[in-house]
C-alpha positions as CSV (number, residue, x, y, z in Angstrom):
1,M,-8.0,25.4,28.0
2,E,-11.1,23.4,26.4
3,D,-9.9,24.5,22.8
4,W,-6.5,22.8,23.9
5,E,-8.8,19.4,25.3
6,E,-11.0,19.2,22.5
7,D,-7.4,19.6,19.7
8,K,-6.1,16.0,22.1
9,Y,-9.7,14.1,21.7
10,L,-9.2,14.7,17.8
11,K,-5.5,13.6,17.2
12,K,-6.6,10.4,19.4
13,K,-9.7,9.7,16.8
14,R,-8.0,10.4,13.6
15,L,-5.3,11.1,12.0
16,S,-4.5,14.3,10.5
17,V,-2.4,15.3,7.6
18,R,-1.4,18.2,6.7
19,M,-0.1,19.8,3.0
20,E,0.6,22.0,1.5
21,E,-1.9,22.5,-1.9
22,E,0.9,23.5,-4.7
23,P,2.1,19.6,-3.9
24,L,-1.0,17.7,-4.1
25,R,-2.5,19.7,-7.3
26,R,0.6,18.4,-8.8
27,F,0.2,14.7,-7.4
28,G,-3.5,15.0,-9.1
29,E,-2.4,16.3,-12.6
30,L,0.4,13.3,-12.8
31,C,-2.6,11.1,-11.8
32,R,-4.5,12.4,-14.6
33,Q,-1.8,12.1,-16.7
34,Q,-1.5,8.6,-16.6
35,G,-4.9,8.4,-16.5
36,T,-5.4,6.9,-12.9
37,T,-6.9,8.3,-9.5
38,P,-4.8,9.3,-6.7
39,S,-6.5,6.7,-4.7
40,H,-5.2,4.0,-6.7
41,V,-1.7,5.7,-7.0
42,I,-2.1,5.3,-3.1
43,R,-3.0,1.6,-3.4
44,D,-0.6,0.5,-5.9
45,F,2.4,2.0,-3.7
46,I,1.3,0.6,-0.2
47,F,0.6,-3.4,-2.3
48,R,4.2,-2.9,-3.3
49,F,5.6,-1.6,0.3
50,I,3.6,-4.5,1.5
51,A,5.4,-7.2,-1.0
52,R,8.6,-5.8,-0.9
53,N,8.8,-5.4,2.9
54,S,6.9,-8.8,3.6
55,K,9.0,-11.2,6.0
56,T,7.1,-14.6,4.6
57,P,9.8,-17.2,3.7
58,R,9.7,-18.6,0.3
59,Q,9.3,-21.9,0.3
60,G,9.3,-25.1,-2.6
61,N,11.3,-24.9,-5.2
62,A,10.6,-23.7,-9.3
63,S,7.6,-26.1,-10.0
64,G,6.2,-25.0,-6.7
65,E,6.6,-28.3,-4.6
66,S,8.4,-28.6,-1.3
67,K,11.1,-31.0,-0.7
68,K,10.2,-31.6,2.5
69,T,7.2,-32.3,2.6
70,G,6.2,-32.9,-1.3
71,C,2.8,-30.1,-0.9
72,V,2.4,-27.9,-3.9
73,T,2.0,-24.6,-2.8
74,T,0.5,-21.7,-5.4
75,R,1.1,-17.8,-4.5
76,V,-1.8,-15.3,-5.1
77,I,-0.7,-12.4,-6.9
78,H,-2.7,-9.3,-6.4
79,P,-4.0,-8.0,-9.5
80,V,-2.4,-4.4,-8.9
81,F,1.0,-6.6,-9.6
82,A,0.3,-8.3,-12.9
83,L,0.2,-5.4,-14.5
84,S,3.5,-4.3,-13.8
């Protein structure tokens, strides 16, 4: 019974991800072929996913000036997006 309680505690405290070895190896090889690291690929995916699913309304016209307030808005672009 103690092992079950310990497993339950560990699941509460951290996220455990289990994958087969072969997909992980292939992922690592693809990253090496492209001259990057797995952490950069995952971070890039997360930033792109957030940007794609962002619910923030776009304000202003093409020049960046809001028609209602006359305020100029700017958008910050993450370096990852500047490359694509």
